[in-house]
VEXPA-339941 format. One record per residue: residue number from 1; residue in one letter; x, y, z of N, C-alpha, C in turn. Coordinates in pm, 1 decimal. Example, Ala and Ser with C-alpha at 12.3 -4.5 7.8 and 13.67 -1.06 7.14 Angstrom:
<recs>
+------+--------+----------+----------+----------+----------+----------+----------+----------+----------+----------+
: keke : drenti :     n.px :     n.py :     n.pz :    ca.px :    ca.py :    ca.pz :     c.px :     c.py :     c.pz :
+------+--------+----------+----------+----------+----------+----------+----------+----------+----------+----------+
:    1 :      a :   1319.0 :   -569.0 :    780.0 :   1230.0 :   -450.0 :    780.0 :   1320.0 :   -330.0 :    780.0 :
:    2 :      s :   1285.0 :   -225.0 :    708.0 :   1367.0 :   -106.0 :    714.0 :   1290.0 :      3.0 :    787.0 :
+------+--------+----------+----------+----------+----------+----------+----------+----------+----------+----------+
</recs>
This chain:
<recs>
+------+--------+----------+----------+----------+----------+----------+----------+----------+----------+----------+
: keke : drenti :     n.px :     n.py :     n.pz :    ca.px :    ca.py :    ca.pz :     c.px :     c.py :     c.pz :
+------+--------+----------+----------+----------+----------+----------+----------+----------+----------+----------+
:    1 :      m :   6065.4 :   1165.0 :  -6066.6 :   6144.7 :   1267.2 :  -6025.6 :   6153.0 :   1321.3 :  -5913.3 :
:    2 :      p :   6265.5 :   1348.3 :  -5854.2 :   6307.7 :   1417.5 :  -5713.9 :   6270.1 :   1566.0 :  -5701.0 :
:    3 :      k :   6218.1 :   1565.0 :  -5625.8 :   6162.7 :   1744.0 :  -5638.4 :   6225.0 :   1776.0 :  -5511.5 :
:    4 :      i :   6290.6 :   1926.6 :  -5516.4 :   6333.9 :   2049.4 :  -5418.7 :   6261.2 :   2128.8 :  -5402.4 :
:    5 :      s :   6234.1 :   2176.0 :  -5275.9 :   6175.6 :   2253.8 :  -5203.3 :   6270.1 :   2343.6 :  -5141.7 :
:    6 :      f :   6206.3 :   2475.2 :  -5064.7 :   6299.9 :   2542.9 :  -5024.0 :   6219.8 :   2583.6 :  -4837.1 :
:    7 :      t :   6243.2 :   2620.8 :  -4782.7 :   6179.1 :   2716.1 :  -4648.2 :   6155.0 :   2810.0 :  -4659.0 :
:    8 :      a :   6038.3 :   2901.4 :  -4645.1 :   6012.5 :   3030.5 :  -4589.5 :   6142.2 :   3130.1 :  -4663.5 :
:    9 :      n :   6202.8 :   3057.5 :  -4518.9 :   6296.6 :   3167.1 :  -4448.0 :   6419.5 :   3189.9 :  -4572.8 :
:   10 :      l :   6399.1 :   3104.3 :  -4617.5 :   6537.6 :   3091.6 :  -4758.3 :   6445.7 :   3215.6 :  -4845.8 :
:   11 :      r :   6334.1 :   3189.9 :  -4897.8 :   6195.5 :   3222.0 :  -5000.3 :   6261.8 :   3359.2 :  -5002.8 :
:   12 :      r :   6267.4 :   3445.4 :  -4923.5 :   6236.2 :   3548.5 :  -4860.3 :   6390.8 :   3615.2 :  -4919.9 :
:   13 :      h :   6464.5 :   3553.3 :  -4917.5 :   6596.8 :   3618.4 :  -4963.8 :   6585.6 :   3667.5 :  -5126.9 :
:   14 :      v :   6576.2 :   3557.4 :  -5160.9 :   6576.2 :   3472.7 :  -5298.2 :   6472.1 :   3391.4 :  -5346.5 :
:   15 :      d :   6401.6 :   3411.0 :  -5528.0 :   6311.1 :   3317.5 :  -5545.6 :   6355.9 :   3201.9 :  -5585.5 :
:   16 :      c :   6320.9 :   3063.1 :  -5487.7 :   6332.4 :   2962.0 :  -5478.1 :   6215.8 :   2888.0 :  -5527.6 :
:   17 :      p :   6132.7 :   2860.4 :  -5594.6 :   6042.9 :   2738.3 :  -5610.1 :   6053.6 :   2601.4 :  -5575.9 :
:   18 :      a :   5988.1 :   2529.5 :  -5573.9 :   6002.7 :   2443.5 :  -5565.5 :   5954.1 :   2395.5 :  -5700.5 :
:   19 :      a :   6046.7 :   2252.5 :  -5719.7 :   6058.1 :   2225.8 :  -5864.7 :   6112.2 :   2068.0 :  -5862.3 :
:   20 :      n :   6095.4 :   1992.1 :  -5944.8 :   6131.2 :   1807.9 :  -5980.0 :   6222.6 :   1875.3 :  -6042.6 :
:   21 :      v :   6356.3 :   1774.7 :  -6031.2 :   6459.5 :   1790.4 :  -6100.5 :   6478.7 :   1655.9 :  -6135.7 :
:   22 :      q :   6594.1 :   1658.7 :  -6232.4 :   6714.2 :   1516.4 :  -6248.7 :   6796.3 :   1473.5 :  -6202.4 :
:   23 :      g :   6826.2 :   1355.3 :  -6114.3 :   6983.6 :   1329.7 :  -6103.9 :   6922.2 :   1210.2 :  -6015.2 :
:   24 :      s :   7035.6 :   1184.1 :  -5984.9 :   7076.3 :   1010.3 :  -5904.1 :   7140.2 :   1045.9 :  -5748.7 :
:   25 :      t :   7210.9 :   1170.4 :  -5724.2 :   7240.2 :   1231.5 :  -5590.9 :   7220.3 :   1365.1 :  -5551.1 :
:   26 :      v :   7239.7 :   1388.3 :  -5467.1 :   7201.8 :   1512.3 :  -5426.2 :   7252.2 :   1647.7 :  -5499.1 :
:   27 :      a :   7355.3 :   1649.1 :  -5537.8 :   7471.6 :   1738.4 :  -5609.3 :   7421.6 :   1764.6 :  -5746.2 :
:   28 :      e :   7379.6 :   1606.7 :  -5827.5 :   7310.5 :   1620.9 :  -5953.8 :   7165.4 :   1690.6 :  -5925.6 :
:   29 :      c :   7081.9 :   1665.0 :  -5871.3 :   6978.1 :   1767.1 :  -5839.5 :   6955.5 :   1952.0 :  -5785.7 :
:   30 :      l :   7115.2 :   1879.5 :  -5751.7 :   7097.9 :   2083.6 :  -5711.9 :   7217.4 :   2134.1 :  -5841.7 :
:   31 :      a :   7256.8 :   2089.9 :  -5879.9 :   7323.3 :   2126.6 :  -6020.6 :   7218.2 :   2139.7 :  -6095.8 :
:   32 :      a :   7096.4 :   2037.3 :  -6184.7 :   6983.8 :   2083.4 :  -6199.0 :   6907.7 :   2180.4 :  -6183.6 :
:   33 :      y :   6858.1 :   2171.1 :  -6075.6 :   6809.0 :   2294.9 :  -6003.4 :   6871.5 :   2409.2 :  -6066.1 :
:   34 :      f :   7014.4 :   2458.2 :  -6010.9 :   7054.2 :   2583.7 :  -6011.6 :   7095.4 :   2567.5 :  -6180.0 :
:   35 :      e :   7014.3 :   2526.4 :  -6327.6 :   7073.1 :   2562.8 :  -6453.1 :   6929.0 :   2643.3 :  -6473.7 :
:   36 :      t :   6815.1 :   2593.5 :  -6350.5 :   6710.8 :   2652.4 :  -6448.0 :   6709.4 :   2833.0 :  -6288.7 :
:   37 :      h :   6781.1 :   2830.8 :  -6206.9 :   6738.6 :   2883.6 :  -6109.8 :   6934.3 :   2924.9 :  -6062.0 :
:   38 :      p :   6989.6 :   2987.3 :  -6131.3 :   7096.4 :   2957.6 :  -6056.8 :   7189.3 :   3070.2 :  -5971.4 :
:   39 :      q :   7063.3 :   3202.8 :  -5959.0 :   7046.6 :   3352.5 :  -5836.8 :   7032.1 :   3247.9 :  -5685.3 :
:   40 :      v :   7002.0 :   3114.2 :  -5692.4 :   7038.8 :   3048.8 :  -5560.6 :   7139.1 :   2995.1 :  -5532.6 :
:   41 :      r :   7211.1 :   2934.6 :  -5617.0 :   7298.4 :   2879.1 :  -5563.2 :   7397.5 :   2960.2 :  -5464.1 :
:   42 :      s :   7409.0 :   3090.6 :  -5453.7 :   7518.1 :   3114.1 :  -5382.4 :   7433.7 :   3118.2 :  -5216.9 :
:   43 :      y :   7313.1 :   3124.9 :  -5266.4 :   7255.2 :   3124.3 :  -5101.3 :   7281.1 :   2940.5 :  -5002.4 :
:   44 :      v :   7280.7 :   2861.4 :  -5132.1 :   7281.1 :   2748.4 :  -5103.6 :   7412.8 :   2684.9 :  -5053.1 :
:   45 :      l :   7518.4 :   2706.8 :  -5191.4 :   7643.8 :   2634.6 :  -5184.2 :   7738.9 :   2737.6 :  -5220.7 :
:   46 :      d :   7851.9 :   2684.1 :  -5096.3 :   8011.9 :   2811.1 :  -5059.4 :   8071.0 :   2776.8 :  -5234.8 :
:   47 :      e :   8187.9 :   2903.4 :  -5189.4 :   8257.6 :   2902.9 :  -5278.1 :   8328.6 :   2752.4 :  -5381.7 :
:   48 :      q :   8339.9 :   2670.9 :  -5265.9 :   8400.8 :   2528.8 :  -5287.7 :   8306.5 :   2462.8 :  -5342.4 :
:   49 :      a :   8198.5 :   2443.9 :  -5345.6 :   8040.9 :   2383.9 :  -5395.7 :   8038.6 :   2321.1 :  -5245.7 :
:   50 :      r :   8100.9 :   2317.2 :  -5124.1 :   7992.2 :   2256.9 :  -5019.3 :   7881.3 :   2311.7 :  -5020.2 :
:   51 :      i :   7793.2 :   2265.8 :  -4939.3 :   7663.4 :   2313.7 :  -4830.8 :   7705.3 :   2403.0 :  -4743.8 :
:   52 :      r :   7668.7 :   2522.7 :  -4753.4 :   7712.2 :   2623.0 :  -4722.1 :   7701.0 :   2582.9 :  -4477.6 :
:   53 :      r :   7739.7 :   2630.1 :  -4423.7 :   7750.9 :   2646.6 :  -4321.1 :   7637.4 :   2661.9 :  -4247.7 :
:   54 :      h :   7511.4 :   2767.3 :  -4264.5 :   7418.1 :   2830.6 :  -4215.5 :   7335.8 :   2733.9 :  -4287.7 :
:   55 :      v :   7331.9 :   2636.0 :  -4408.0 :   7200.9 :   2563.4 :  -4434.6 :   7208.8 :   2440.9 :  -4441.9 :
:   56 :      a :   7097.2 :   2334.4 :  -4368.2 :   7104.0 :   2216.7 :  -4382.6 :   6971.2 :   2130.0 :  -4497.3 :
:   57 :      v :   7052.2 :   2055.8 :  -4548.7 :   6993.5 :   1974.9 :  -4640.3 :   6905.6 :   1890.8 :  -4549.9 :
:   58 :      f :   6745.3 :   1807.1 :  -4607.9 :   6723.8 :   1663.8 :  -4627.4 :   6693.1 :   1594.7 :  -4700.4 :
:   59 :      v :   6728.1 :   1495.1 :  -4710.0 :   6712.7 :   1387.3 :  -4819.9 :   6556.5 :   1316.8 :  -4758.9 :
:   60 :      g :   6473.1 :   1327.9 :  -4816.9 :   6338.5 :   1261.5 :  -4708.6 :   6321.7 :   1317.6 :  -4582.3 :
:   61 :      s :   6375.2 :   1232.4 :  -4492.7 :   6342.2 :   1289.7 :  -4321.3 :   6421.0 :   1291.8 :  -4294.4 :
:   62 :      e :   6589.4 :   1293.5 :  -4321.5 :   6705.6 :   1218.7 :  -4293.3 :   6818.5 :   1346.2 :  -4332.6 :
:   63 :      q :   6900.7 :   1421.7 :  -4267.8 :   6955.6 :   1531.1 :  -4278.0 :   7106.4 :   1493.0 :  -4396.5 :
:   64 :      l :   7101.3 :   1569.0 :  -4488.9 :   7234.3 :   1501.5 :  -4563.0 :   7341.5 :   1425.8 :  -4441.7 :
:   65 :      t :   7437.5 :   1337.8 :  -4543.1 :   7548.8 :   1283.4 :  -4447.7 :   7704.1 :   1313.3 :  -4526.0 :
:   66 :      d :   7634.8 :   1430.0 :  -4641.7 :   7801.5 :   1426.9 :  -4740.6 :   7781.0 :   1559.9 :  -4826.8 :
:   67 :      p :   7759.3 :   1672.8 :  -4674.7 :   7718.7 :   1813.8 :  -4738.4 :   7837.7 :   1888.9 :  -4803.9 :
:   68 :      a :   7980.6 :   1769.3 :  -4853.7 :   8103.2 :   1880.5 :  -4899.0 :   8068.1 :   1824.6 :  -5062.4 :
:   69 :      a :   8029.2 :   1705.7 :  -5069.0 :   8025.7 :   1623.7 :  -5253.8 :   7840.8 :   1596.4 :  -5250.0 :
:   70 :      q :   7786.0 :   1635.0 :  -5136.3 :   7605.8 :   1588.6 :  -5195.8 :   7617.7 :   1471.7 :  -5220.2 :
:   71 :      s :   7678.1 :   1390.6 :  -5228.8 :   7654.7 :   1239.3 :  -5271.8 :   7548.1 :   1126.1 :  -5221.6 :
:   72 :      d :   7492.3 :   1181.9 :  -5105.3 :   7369.2 :   1142.2 :  -5105.7 :   7308.4 :   1071.7 :  -5249.6 :
:   73 :      p :   7244.5 :    955.6 :  -5216.1 :   7177.7 :    918.5 :  -5352.3 :   6991.2 :    946.2 :  -5350.7 :
:   74 :      v :   6987.9 :    934.5 :  -5427.4 :   6850.3 :   1001.2 :  -5440.9 :   6767.1 :    873.8 :  -5532.9 :
:   75 :      e :   6632.8 :    901.7 :  -5490.9 :   6480.2 :    816.0 :  -5627.6 :   6405.9 :    902.0 :  -5634.1 :
:   76 :      s :   6313.9 :    842.3 :  -5757.7 :   6240.7 :    925.7 :  -5809.7 :   6125.8 :    992.7 :  -5754.2 :
:   77 :      t :   6131.2 :    940.3 :  -5583.6 :   6004.2 :    990.8 :  -5547.4 :   6109.3 :   1049.9 :  -5422.5 :
:   78 :      t :   6201.3 :   1085.5 :  -5440.8 :   6337.7 :   1162.6 :  -5309.2 :   6240.6 :   1316.2 :  -5289.8 :
:   79 :      e :   6204.3 :   1363.2 :  -5163.0 :   6201.8 :   1497.0 :  -5148.9 :   6261.8 :   1536.6 :  -5100.7 :
:   80 :      i :   6369.7 :   1674.5 :  -5165.5 :   6512.4 :   1754.4 :  -5066.8 :   6472.3 :   1828.9 :  -5075.5 :
:   81 :      t :   6535.0 :   1902.7 :  -4884.9 :   6455.5 :   2020.1 :  -4855.9 :   6584.2 :   2072.5 :  -4807.4 :
:   82 :      v :   6543.0 :   2250.6 :  -4866.6 :   6678.7 :   2312.2 :  -4804.7 :   6594.5 :   2435.8 :  -4710.2 :
:   83 :      m :   6711.1 :   2392.0 :  -4630.1 :   6662.0 :   2548.3 :  -4483.2 :   6728.3 :   2579.9 :  -4465.8 :
:   84 :      q :   6729.3 :   2655.1 :  -4378.9 :   6848.2 :   2755.6 :  -4285.8 :   6831.6 :   2689.3 :  -4178.3 :
:   85 :      a :   6951.5 :   2659.2 :  -4106.3 :   7009.0 :   2579.1 :  -4050.7 :   7053.2 :   2693.1 :  -3902.2 :
:   86 :      l :   6960.4 :   2663.4 :  -3776.3 :   6990.2 :   2807.0 :  -3639.5 :   7102.0 :   2751.6 :  -3594.7 :
:   87 :      s :   7149.7 :   2811.7 :  -3537.9 :   7242.1 :   2763.1 :  -3411.0 :   7224.0 :   2911.6 :  -3302.0 :
:   88 :      g :   7319.9 :   2886.0 :  -3217.6 :   7312.7 :   3009.5 :  -3066.8 :   7272.6 :   2887.8 :  -2969.6 :
:   89 :      g :   7295.0 :   2904.3 :  -2887.7 :   7276.5 :   2866.0 :  -2755.5 :   7222.7 :   2927.1 :  -2685.3 :
+------+--------+----------+----------+----------+----------+----------+----------+----------+----------+----------+
</recs>
């Protein structure tokens, strides 16, 4: 099963323990996670169900390529990491 984990900076704001979830895309995995942890959804997705601007999602070691639909495929051994994206200069 794919695993979703969250970095400490997000865990400070909302209870979001790591979990193994069912799914063949990032969107399916996130939906499965939000079924058990609905309070996390608004920290990760905006009102249009897209990844929020200041959130970064990694699928294995690669950054998510489709933040709008989260259609990136995952395998049973994939680790999905959700973190706060930093910006500025």
